[in-house]
C-alpha positions in Angstrom: -10.2 0.6 22.8 -7.5 -0.5 20.9 -4.1 0.5 22.3 -1.2 0.4 19.9 2.2 0.1 19.8 4.5 0.5 16.8 7.6 -1.2 15.7 10.1 1.5 14.1 9.8 5.2 14.0 10.5 6.1 10.0 8.7 8.1 7.8 5.6 5.5 7.6 5.1 5.6 11.3 5.3 9.4 11.5 3.2 10.5 8.2 1.1 7.4 7.4 0.0 5.9 10.7 0.0 8.2 13.7 -1.5 11.3 12.1 -4.4 8.8 11.2 -5.1 7.9 14.7 -4.0 10.0 17.3 -7.2 12.0 17.5 -9.3 9.2 17.7 -11.9 7.9 20.8 -11.3 4.3 19.9 -7.5 4.2 19.5 -4.6 5.0 21.8 -1.2 5.2 20.9 1.0 4.0 23.8 4.3 2.9 22.5 7.0 3.4 20.3 9.7 0.7 20.0 12.9 1.4 18.3 16.5 -0.3 18.5 19.2 1.5 20.5 21.2 1.6 17.3 18.2 3.7 15.8 17.7 6.4 18.6 20.1 8.8 17.0 18.3 9.1 13.5 14.9 9.6 15.4 16.1 12.0 18.2 14.9 15.1 16.7 11.5 13.9 16.2 10.8 12.2 19.6 10.5 15.3 21.5 7.3 16.3 19.3 5.5 12.9 20.8 5.3 13.6 24.3 2.3 11.5 24.8 4.2 8.3 23.4 6.5 6.0 25.5 9.6 5.5 23.5 11.4 2.1 24.2 14.2 0.0 23.3 12.7 -3.0 25.4 10.3 -5.1 23.0 9.5 -7.2 25.8 8.1 -4.3 27.8 5.7 -3.7 24.8 4.9 -7.7 24.6 4.0 -7.8 27.9 2.0 -4.8 28.5 -1.6 -6.2 29.0 -3.0 -2.8 27.9 -1.6 -3.1 24.3 -3.7 -5.2 21.5 -2.3 -4.1 18.4 1.4 -3.8 17.4 2.2 -2.2 14.1 5.5 -3.4 12.3 7.3 -0.9 10.4 10.8 -2.3 9.9 13.1 -3.0 6.9 11.3 -6.0 4.8 13.5 -8.8 6.0 12.3 -8.3 9.7 8.3 -8.5 8.8 7.6 -12.1 9.2 10.0 -12.6 12.5 8.1 -9.6 14.3 4.5 -11.1 13.1 5.3 -14.4 14.7 6.6 -12.9 17.9 3.8 -10.6 18.4 1.2 -13.5 17.4 2.7 -15.5 19.9 2.4 -13.1 22.5 -1.4 -12.6 22.1 -1.4 -9.3 20.2 -3.2 -8.4 17.0 -0.6 -7.2 14.4 -0.7 -4.8 11.2 2.3 -5.3 9.3 3.7 -2.8 6.6 4.2 -4.0 3.2 5.5 -6.4 1.7 3.6 -8.6 4.3 6.2 -11.3 3.4 8.9 -12.0 0.9 7.2 -15.1 0.0 3.7 -16.6 -0.3 4.7 -19.5 1.6 5.9 -17.4 4.7 2.5 -15.3 4.4 0.6 -18.7 4.9 2.4 -19.6 7.7 1.9 -16.1 9.6 -2.0 -16.4 8.6 -2.2 -19.8 10.0 -0.8 -18.9 13.2 -3.1 -16.1 13.7 -6.1 -18.1 13.0 -4.5 -20.8 15.6 -4.1 -17.9 18.2 -7.7 -16.4 17.2 -6.1 -13.1 16.3 -6.2 -10.6 13.7 -3.0 -10.1 11.3 -3.3 -8.2 8.0 -0.6 -6.0 6.1 -1.0 -2.4 5.7 -2.2 -2.3 2.0 -3.1 1.6 2.6 -3.0 2.5 -1.1 -6.0 1.0 -1.6 -7.5 4.3 0.1 -5.2 6.5 -2.1 -7.3 9.5 -3.4 -6.8 8.9 -7.0 -7.7 5.2 -6.6 -10.8 5.9 -4.6 -11.9 8.4 -7.7 -11.1 5.4 -9.9 -13.1 3.1 -8.0 -16.0 5.8 -7.8 -15.9 6.0 -12.0 -16.2 2.3 -12.0 -19.1 1.8 -9.7 -21.1 4.9 -11.9 -21.1 2.4 -14.8 -20.8 5.3 -17.1 -18.0 3.7 -19.2 -20.1 0.2 -19.6 -18.3 -2.9 -19.5 -14.4 -2.6 -18.7 -12.3 -3.4 -21.6 -8.7 -2.1 -20.1 -7.1 -0.5 -17.1 -3.7 0.8 -17.2 -2.2 1.8 -13.9 1.1 3.6 -14.0 3.7 4.7 -11.4 6.6 6.3 -13.1 10.0 8.3 -12.5 12.7 9.6 -14.0 15.8 8.6 -11.8 19.1 8.4 -13.9 20.5 5.9 -11.4 17.2 3.8 -11.0 15.4 2.8 -8.0 15.8 0.7 -5.2 19.1 -1.0 -6.5 19.2 -3.8 -3.8 15.4 -4.3 -3.5 13.8 -3.6 -6.8 10.8 -1.7 -7.7 8.3 -4.7 -7.5 8.2 -5.0 -3.6 8.3 -1.3 -3.2 6.0 -0.1 -5.7 4.3 -3.1 -7.3 3.2 -4.5 -4.3 0.8 -1.5 -3.9 -0.5 -1.4 -7.6 -0.7 -5.2 -7.7 -3.0 -5.3 -4.6 -5.0 -2.5 -6.0 -5.8 -4.5 -9.3 -6.3 -7.8 -7.3 -8.7 -5.6 -4.7 -10.8 -4.5 -7.8 -11.0 -7.7 -10.2 -9.6 -10.7 -7.8 -7.5 -13.4 -9.0 -6.7 -13.0 -12.8 -7.3 -16.0 -15.1 -4.0 -15.6 -16.7 -1.0 -13.3 -16.2 2.2 -12.1 -18.5 5.1 -10.4 -16.9 7.6 -8.2 -18.5 10.5 -7.3 -15.7 13.7 -5.8 -16.3 17.0 -4.3 -14.8 17.5 -1.1 -17.0 20.2 0.6 -14.4 21.5 -2.2 -12.4 21.3 -5.6 -14.0 21.3 -8.8 -12.0 20.6 -6.3 -8.7 16.8 -5.2 -8.7 14.4 -4.7 -11.6 13.7 -1.3 -12.1 11.1 -1.6 -15.0 8.1 -3.9 -15.3 4.9 -4.1 -17.3 2.4 -7.0 -15.5 -0.5 -7.8 -17.4 -3.8 -9.5 -15.9 -6.2 -11.2 -17.8 -9.9 -11.3 -16.8 -11.9 -12.8 -19.8 -12.1 -10.1 -22.4 -10.8 -7.3 -19.9 -7.1 -6.6 -19.3 -5.5 -4.7 -16.6 -1.7 -3.6 -16.9 0.4 -2.0 -14.3 3.9 -0.6 -15.2 6.7 1.2 -13.6 9.6 3.0 -15.5 12.4 4.6 -14.2 13.0 6.6 -17.7 9.9 8.5 -17.8 10.3 12.4 -18.4 6.8 13.3 -19.3 3.6 13.3 -17.4 1.8 10.0 -18.1 -1.5 9.4 -16.7 -1.8 7.4 -13.3 -4.6 5.6 -14.5 -6.2 5.2 -18.1 -9.5 3.4 -18.1 -11.5 2.1 -21.1 -15.1 0.6 -21.5 -17.7 -0.3 -24.1 -19.5 3.0 -23.4 -16.4 5.6 -22.3 -13.1 6.4 -21.2 -11.5 8.0 -17.9 -8.2 9.5 -17.5 -6.3 10.8 -14.2 -3.1 12.6 -13.8 0.1 11.2 -12.5 0.8 10.9 -9.0 2.8 14.0 -7.4 5.7 12.6 -5.8 7.3 13.7 -2.6 10.4 12.1 -2.8 12.4 15.3 -3.3 10.7 17.6 -0.6 12.7 18.5 2.1 11.6 16.6 5.5 10.5 19.3 8.0 11.1 18.2 11.6 8.1 18.0 13.8 4.7 16.3 14.1 3.4 15.5 10.8 -0.4 16.8 10.1 -2.8 15.4 7.7 -4.6 17.3 5.1 -8.0 16.5 4.6 -8.6 18.9 1.8 -9.3 17.7 -1.3 -6.9 17.6 -4.7 -6.8 20.9 -6.7 -8.8 21.0 -10.1 -5.4 20.2 -12.1 -5.4 16.7 -10.2 -9.0 15.9 -11.0 -9.9 13.1 -13.6 -11.5 13.4 -16.9 -14.4 11.2 -17.9 -15.8 10.9 -21.5 -18.7 8.7 -22.2 -21.9 8.2 -24.2 -25.2 8.7 -22.3 -28.4 7.0 -22.9 -29.3 9.4 -25.6 -26.1 8.5 -27.4 -24.5 12.2 -26.8 -21.0 12.3 -25.7 -20.4 13.7 -22.5 -17.3 14.9 -20.7 -17.1 15.3 -17.0 -14.2 16.3 -14.9 -14.0 14.0 -11.8 -12.9 15.5 -8.5 -10.4 13.8 -6.4 -10.9 14.2 -2.7 -8.2 13.3 -0.1 -6.5 9.7 1.0 -8.2 8.1 3.5 -5.4 5.9 5.2 -7.8 5.8 8.2 -9.9 3.4 6.7 -7.1 0.5 7.5 -7.4 1.2 11.2 -11.3 1.4 10.8 -11.7 -2.1 9.8 -9.1 -3.2 12.4 -10.8 -1.8 15.1 -14.3 -3.3 14.1 -12.5 -7.0 13.4 -11.0 -6.7 16.9 -14.0 -5.5 18.6 -16.9 -6.7 16.6 -15.4 -9.4 14.6 -15.9 -8.3 11.4 -14.1 -9.6 8.2 -10.8 -8.2 7.1 -10.6 -5.5 4.4 -7.4 -7.1 2.8 -8.1 -10.9 2.7 -5.8 -13.2 3.4 -6.2 -15.0 -0.4 -5.8 -11.7 -1.8 -2.1 -11.0 0.3 -1.2 -14.6 -1.1 -2.1 -13.8 -4.8 -0.1 -10.7 -4.8 3.0 -12.3 -3.1 2.9 -15.3 -5.9 2.4 -12.6 -8.7 5.8 -10.6 -7.0 7.6 -13.7 -6.8 6.8 -14.9 -10.4 7.6 -11.4 -11.6 10.7 -11.5 -10.0 11.8 -14.5 -11.5 11.2 -13.2 -15.0 13.7 -10.2 -14.0 16.2 -13.2 -13.0 15.8 -14.7 -16.3 16.7 -11.4 -18.2 19.8 -10.8 -16.0 21.3 -14.2 -17.2 
Protein backbone atom coordinates (compact mmCIF):
# COMPACT_ATOMS: atom_id res chain seq x y z
CA UNK A 1 0.00 0.00 0.00
CA UNK A 2 1.25 3.46 -0.92
CA UNK A 3 0.17 6.08 1.63
CA UNK A 4 0.17 9.63 0.27
CA UNK A 5 0.39 13.11 1.74
CA UNK A 6 -0.13 16.25 -0.33
CA UNK A 7 1.68 19.53 0.16
CA UNK A 8 -0.78 22.20 -0.93
CA UNK A 9 -4.52 22.04 -1.60
CA UNK A 10 -5.02 24.10 -4.73
CA UNK A 11 -6.81 23.20 -7.96
CA UNK A 12 -4.08 20.77 -8.99
CA UNK A 13 -4.51 18.60 -5.89
CA UNK A 14 -8.31 18.80 -5.89
CA UNK A 15 -8.83 18.14 -9.61
CA UNK A 16 -5.76 16.35 -11.01
CA UNK A 17 -4.53 14.24 -8.11
CA UNK A 18 -7.01 13.17 -5.43
CA UNK A 19 -9.85 12.24 -7.84
CA UNK A 20 -7.51 9.85 -9.67
CA UNK A 21 -6.39 7.98 -6.55
CA UNK A 22 -9.19 8.20 -4.00
CA UNK A 23 -10.95 4.96 -5.00
CA UNK A 24 -7.87 2.80 -5.48
CA UNK A 25 -7.09 -0.25 -3.37
CA UNK A 26 -3.32 0.29 -3.62
CA UNK A 27 -3.22 3.99 -2.60
CA UNK A 28 -4.42 5.72 0.55
CA UNK A 29 -4.56 9.51 0.89
CA UNK A 30 -3.83 10.32 4.54
CA UNK A 31 -2.79 13.99 4.79
CA UNK A 32 -3.04 17.39 3.20
CA UNK A 33 -0.51 19.84 4.56
CA UNK A 34 -1.16 23.57 4.01
CA UNK A 35 0.33 26.57 5.75
CA UNK A 36 -1.54 28.54 8.40
CA UNK A 37 -1.79 31.52 6.07
CA UNK A 38 -3.43 29.39 3.37
CA UNK A 39 -6.25 27.93 5.46
CA UNK A 40 -8.69 30.73 4.66
CA UNK A 41 -8.61 30.20 0.89
CA UNK A 42 -9.27 26.46 1.22
CA UNK A 43 -11.76 26.44 4.12
CA UNK A 44 -14.81 25.94 1.87
CA UNK A 45 -13.33 22.80 0.29
CA UNK A 46 -11.98 20.98 3.34
CA UNK A 47 -15.39 19.80 4.69
CA UNK A 48 -15.82 17.68 1.54
CA UNK A 49 -12.74 15.61 2.47
CA UNK A 50 -13.64 14.16 5.86
CA UNK A 51 -11.49 11.10 5.18
CA UNK A 52 -8.29 13.18 4.98
CA UNK A 53 -6.28 14.69 7.86
CA UNK A 54 -5.58 18.40 7.31
CA UNK A 55 -2.53 19.71 9.11
CA UNK A 56 -0.31 22.77 9.36
CA UNK A 57 2.50 20.72 10.91
CA UNK A 58 4.75 19.38 8.15
CA UNK A 59 6.87 17.51 10.69
CA UNK A 60 3.76 15.47 11.55
CA UNK A 61 3.69 14.28 7.94
CA UNK A 62 7.43 13.66 7.68
CA UNK A 63 7.54 11.65 10.92
CA UNK A 64 4.53 9.47 10.11
CA UNK A 65 6.01 6.06 9.25
CA UNK A 66 2.88 5.06 7.33
CA UNK A 67 3.40 7.85 4.77
CA UNK A 68 5.78 6.74 2.03
CA UNK A 69 4.92 9.17 -0.79
CA UNK A 70 4.62 12.96 -0.54
CA UNK A 71 3.28 14.96 -3.47
CA UNK A 72 4.35 18.61 -3.77
CA UNK A 73 1.85 21.07 -5.27
CA UNK A 74 3.22 24.41 -4.18
CA UNK A 75 4.34 27.54 -6.04
CA UNK A 76 7.29 26.72 -8.31
CA UNK A 77 10.03 28.26 -6.15
CA UNK A 78 9.32 25.76 -3.34
CA UNK A 79 9.55 22.58 -5.42
CA UNK A 80 13.25 21.90 -4.93
CA UNK A 81 13.41 22.74 -1.19
CA UNK A 82 10.42 20.51 -0.44
CA UNK A 83 11.79 17.70 -2.64
CA UNK A 84 15.09 17.69 -0.72
CA UNK A 85 13.34 17.83 2.66
CA UNK A 86 11.07 14.91 1.72
CA UNK A 87 13.92 12.77 0.42
CA UNK A 88 16.05 13.49 3.49
CA UNK A 89 13.11 12.27 5.59
CA UNK A 90 13.18 8.94 3.73
CA UNK A 91 10.00 9.44 1.69
CA UNK A 92 9.39 9.08 -2.05
CA UNK A 93 8.35 12.28 -3.84
CA UNK A 94 6.16 13.36 -6.77
CA UNK A 95 6.77 17.00 -7.69
CA UNK A 96 4.46 19.18 -9.75
CA UNK A 97 5.82 20.78 -12.89
CA UNK A 98 8.18 22.47 -13.37
CA UNK A 99 10.26 19.98 -11.39
CA UNK A 100 12.97 22.61 -10.81
CA UNK A 101 13.87 26.05 -12.17
CA UNK A 102 17.13 24.74 -13.63
CA UNK A 103 18.60 21.49 -14.90
CA UNK A 104 21.41 21.83 -12.33
CA UNK A 105 18.97 21.84 -9.42
CA UNK A 106 17.06 18.92 -10.93
CA UNK A 107 20.29 16.91 -11.07
CA UNK A 108 20.94 17.68 -7.41
CA UNK A 109 17.52 16.33 -6.45
CA UNK A 110 17.89 13.20 -8.59
CA UNK A 111 21.35 12.55 -7.13
CA UNK A 112 19.93 12.84 -3.62
CA UNK A 113 17.10 10.44 -4.48
CA UNK A 114 19.60 7.88 -5.81
CA UNK A 115 21.76 8.30 -2.72
CA UNK A 116 18.74 7.62 -0.51
CA UNK A 117 17.38 4.79 -2.70
CA UNK A 118 14.11 6.66 -3.25
CA UNK A 119 11.82 7.55 -6.13
CA UNK A 120 11.53 11.21 -7.12
CA UNK A 121 9.66 12.17 -10.28
CA UNK A 122 7.84 15.16 -11.79
CA UNK A 123 4.11 15.01 -12.41
CA UNK A 124 4.26 15.37 -16.19
CA UNK A 125 0.67 14.18 -16.33
CA UNK A 126 -0.02 15.70 -19.76
CA UNK A 127 1.74 12.74 -21.30
CA UNK A 128 -1.62 11.17 -20.56
CA UNK A 129 -3.89 13.87 -22.02
CA UNK A 130 -6.64 12.36 -24.14
CA UNK A 131 -5.59 14.17 -27.32
CA UNK A 132 -1.91 13.31 -26.87
CA UNK A 133 -2.77 9.63 -26.39
CA UNK A 134 -4.80 9.75 -29.62
CA UNK A 135 -1.78 11.27 -31.40
CA UNK A 136 0.45 8.47 -30.09
CA UNK A 137 -2.01 5.86 -31.32
CA UNK A 138 -1.93 7.35 -34.83
CA UNK A 139 1.88 7.38 -34.85
CA UNK A 140 1.98 3.78 -33.61
CA UNK A 141 -0.43 2.69 -36.36
CA UNK A 142 2.16 3.57 -39.02
CA UNK A 143 -0.57 4.80 -41.36
CA UNK A 144 1.08 8.17 -42.01
CA UNK A 145 4.41 6.55 -42.91
CA UNK A 146 7.66 8.22 -41.92
CA UNK A 147 7.03 11.33 -39.84
CA UNK A 148 8.03 14.57 -41.54
CA UNK A 149 6.62 17.24 -39.20
CA UNK A 150 4.67 17.56 -35.98
CA UNK A 151 3.09 20.85 -34.88
CA UNK A 152 1.89 21.22 -31.31
CA UNK A 153 -0.18 24.33 -30.49
CA UNK A 154 -1.50 25.56 -27.17
CA UNK A 155 -3.00 28.98 -27.92
CA UNK A 156 -5.23 31.53 -26.24
CA UNK A 157 -6.55 34.99 -26.82
CA UNK A 158 -5.74 37.15 -23.80
CA UNK A 159 -5.55 40.91 -24.16
CA UNK A 160 -3.16 41.22 -21.25
CA UNK A 161 -1.09 38.14 -22.00
CA UNK A 162 -0.58 35.23 -19.63
CA UNK A 163 1.41 34.57 -16.46
CA UNK A 164 2.86 38.07 -16.35
CA UNK A 165 5.55 37.22 -13.78
CA UNK A 166 6.32 33.62 -14.75
CA UNK A 167 5.91 33.37 -18.51
CA UNK A 168 4.30 30.63 -20.55
CA UNK A 169 7.42 28.49 -21.00
CA UNK A 170 7.49 27.16 -17.44
CA UNK A 171 3.70 26.85 -17.26
CA UNK A 172 2.64 25.51 -20.66
CA UNK A 173 5.91 24.88 -22.49
CA UNK A 174 7.09 22.52 -19.77
CA UNK A 175 4.23 20.19 -20.75
CA UNK A 176 4.42 20.47 -24.54
CA UNK A 177 8.22 20.18 -24.54
CA UNK A 178 7.98 17.08 -22.37
CA UNK A 179 5.45 15.56 -24.77
CA UNK A 180 7.84 16.01 -27.70
CA UNK A 181 10.85 14.67 -25.78
CA UNK A 182 8.79 11.67 -24.66
CA UNK A 183 7.91 10.92 -28.30
CA UNK A 184 11.21 11.49 -30.06
CA UNK A 185 13.93 11.79 -27.44
CA UNK A 186 16.67 14.41 -27.21
CA UNK A 187 16.81 16.47 -30.45
CA UNK A 188 19.89 16.75 -32.64
CA UNK A 189 19.49 20.54 -32.85
CA UNK A 190 17.02 23.25 -31.85
CA UNK A 191 15.86 26.72 -32.80
CA UNK A 192 13.91 28.95 -30.42
CA UNK A 193 11.84 32.09 -31.09
CA UNK A 194 10.57 33.44 -27.75
CA UNK A 195 9.12 36.89 -27.11
CA UNK A 196 7.27 39.01 -24.59
CA UNK A 197 4.45 40.59 -26.59
CA UNK A 198 2.34 42.06 -23.78
CA UNK A 199 4.92 42.61 -21.05
CA UNK A 200 8.38 43.09 -22.58
CA UNK A 201 11.13 42.16 -20.18
CA UNK A 202 8.74 40.62 -17.67
CA UNK A 203 7.55 37.22 -18.90
CA UNK A 204 7.40 35.38 -22.20
CA UNK A 205 3.95 34.99 -23.73
CA UNK A 206 4.84 33.85 -27.25
CA UNK A 207 7.13 31.07 -28.42
CA UNK A 208 7.94 28.80 -31.33
CA UNK A 209 10.34 26.04 -30.33
CA UNK A 210 11.73 23.86 -33.12
CA UNK A 211 13.29 20.45 -32.52
CA UNK A 212 15.17 18.68 -35.31
CA UNK A 213 15.55 14.92 -35.65
CA UNK A 214 17.25 14.12 -38.95
CA UNK A 215 14.73 14.96 -41.69
CA UNK A 216 11.92 15.28 -39.16
CA UNK A 217 10.97 18.45 -37.30
CA UNK A 218 8.71 18.97 -34.28
CA UNK A 219 7.40 22.45 -33.50
CA UNK A 220 5.60 23.62 -30.37
CA UNK A 221 3.91 27.01 -30.28
CA UNK A 222 2.00 29.14 -27.80
CA UNK A 223 0.54 32.52 -28.65
CA UNK A 224 -1.77 34.75 -26.62
CA UNK A 225 -3.04 36.52 -29.76
CA UNK A 226 -5.04 33.72 -31.41
CA UNK A 227 -8.78 34.33 -31.86
CA UNK A 228 -9.51 31.43 -34.21
CA UNK A 229 -9.42 27.71 -33.59
CA UNK A 230 -6.00 26.37 -34.45
CA UNK A 231 -5.43 22.58 -34.32
CA UNK A 232 -3.90 21.20 -31.14
CA UNK A 233 -1.81 18.77 -33.17
CA UNK A 234 -0.99 18.60 -36.87
CA UNK A 235 1.07 15.65 -38.04
CA UNK A 236 2.43 15.06 -41.55
CA UNK A 237 4.14 11.94 -42.86
CA UNK A 238 5.23 10.38 -46.13
CA UNK A 239 1.88 8.59 -46.48
CA UNK A 240 -0.63 10.78 -44.71
CA UNK A 241 -1.63 13.59 -42.37
CA UNK A 242 -3.46 13.85 -39.07
CA UNK A 243 -5.01 16.79 -37.24
CA UNK A 244 -6.80 17.26 -33.92
CA UNK A 245 -9.05 20.13 -32.74
CA UNK A 246 -7.72 22.67 -30.23
CA UNK A 247 -7.84 22.30 -26.47
CA UNK A 248 -11.09 23.22 -24.77
CA UNK A 249 -9.89 25.62 -22.07
CA UNK A 250 -11.41 25.55 -18.59
CA UNK A 251 -9.89 28.87 -17.52
CA UNK A 252 -13.16 30.78 -17.85
CA UNK A 253 -15.34 28.25 -16.06
CA UNK A 254 -16.64 29.03 -12.61
CA UNK A 255 -15.26 26.61 -10.05
CA UNK A 256 -17.90 24.73 -8.08
CA UNK A 257 -17.13 24.24 -4.40
CA UNK A 258 -17.24 20.55 -3.62
CA UNK A 259 -15.37 17.31 -4.13
CA UNK A 260 -14.24 17.12 -7.74
CA UNK A 261 -15.29 14.06 -9.72
CA UNK A 262 -13.48 12.76 -12.77
CA UNK A 263 -15.40 11.98 -15.95
CA UNK A 264 -14.11 8.92 -17.76
CA UNK A 265 -16.39 9.56 -20.73
CA UNK A 266 -14.72 9.81 -24.14
CA UNK A 267 -14.60 13.11 -25.98
CA UNK A 268 -17.56 14.12 -28.14
CA UNK A 269 -17.19 13.53 -31.88
CA UNK A 270 -16.50 17.21 -32.58
CA UNK A 271 -13.22 16.75 -30.63
CA UNK A 272 -12.11 13.72 -32.65
CA UNK A 273 -9.15 13.83 -34.99
CA UNK A 274 -9.05 13.44 -38.76
CA UNK A 275 -6.59 11.06 -40.41
CA UNK A 276 -6.03 11.07 -44.19
CA UNK A 277 -3.59 8.58 -45.71
CA UNK A 278 -2.78 6.40 -48.69
CA UNK A 279 -3.46 2.70 -48.07
CA UNK A 280 -1.49 -0.18 -49.56
CA UNK A 281 -3.66 -0.11 -52.69
CA UNK A 282 -2.82 3.56 -53.22
CA UNK A 283 -6.33 4.71 -52.35
CA UNK A 284 -6.84 7.84 -50.23
CA UNK A 285 -8.59 6.95 -46.98
CA UNK A 286 -10.15 9.40 -44.53
CA UNK A 287 -10.81 8.25 -40.97
CA UNK A 288 -12.16 9.93 -37.86
CA UNK A 289 -9.96 9.12 -34.87
CA UNK A 290 -11.81 8.88 -31.51
CA UNK A 291 -10.40 10.70 -28.50
CA UNK A 292 -10.82 8.90 -25.19
CA UNK A 293 -10.60 10.50 -21.73
CA UNK A 294 -7.41 11.60 -20.00
CA UNK A 295 -5.61 8.95 -17.95
CA UNK A 296 -3.70 10.91 -15.31
CA UNK A 297 -3.93 7.91 -13.00
CA UNK A 298 -1.15 6.29 -15.04
CA UNK A 299 1.42 8.46 -13.27
CA UNK A 300 0.32 6.82 -10.02
CA UNK A 301 0.19 3.36 -11.65
CA UNK A 302 3.88 3.80 -12.41
CA UNK A 303 4.74 5.22 -8.98
CA UNK A 304 3.16 2.26 -7.21
CA UNK A 305 5.04 -0.12 -9.51
CA UNK A 306 8.31 1.74 -8.87
CA UNK A 307 7.88 1.86 -5.10
CA UNK A 308 6.62 -1.69 -4.61
CA UNK A 309 8.30 -3.58 -7.46
CA UNK A 310 11.36 -1.54 -8.42
CA UNK A 311 9.99 -0.71 -11.87
CA UNK A 312 11.55 1.93 -14.12
CA UNK A 313 10.16 5.46 -13.87
CA UNK A 314 7.87 6.38 -16.77
CA UNK A 315 9.31 9.92 -16.73
CA UNK A 316 13.06 9.42 -16.84
CA UNK A 317 15.58 11.70 -15.14
CA UNK A 318 17.42 12.45 -18.38
CA UNK A 319 14.15 13.52 -20.04
CA UNK A 320 13.40 15.92 -17.18
CA UNK A 321 16.88 17.42 -17.39
CA UNK A 322 16.62 17.78 -21.17
CA UNK A 323 13.28 19.61 -20.89
CA UNK A 324 14.66 22.02 -18.29
CA UNK A 325 17.76 22.69 -20.40
CA UNK A 326 15.47 23.55 -23.33
CA UNK A 327 13.39 25.90 -21.16
CA UNK A 328 16.50 27.61 -19.83
CA UNK A 329 17.83 28.17 -23.36
CA UNK A 330 14.47 29.44 -24.56
CA UNK A 331 14.20 31.83 -21.60
CA UNK A 332 17.57 33.32 -22.51
CA UNK A 333 16.26 33.95 -26.03
CA UNK A 334 13.30 35.84 -24.54
CA UNK A 335 15.66 37.95 -22.43
CA UNK A 336 17.73 38.81 -25.52
CA UNK A 337 14.61 40.14 -27.25
CA UNK A 338 13.84 42.35 -24.23
CA UNK A 339 17.18 44.18 -24.37
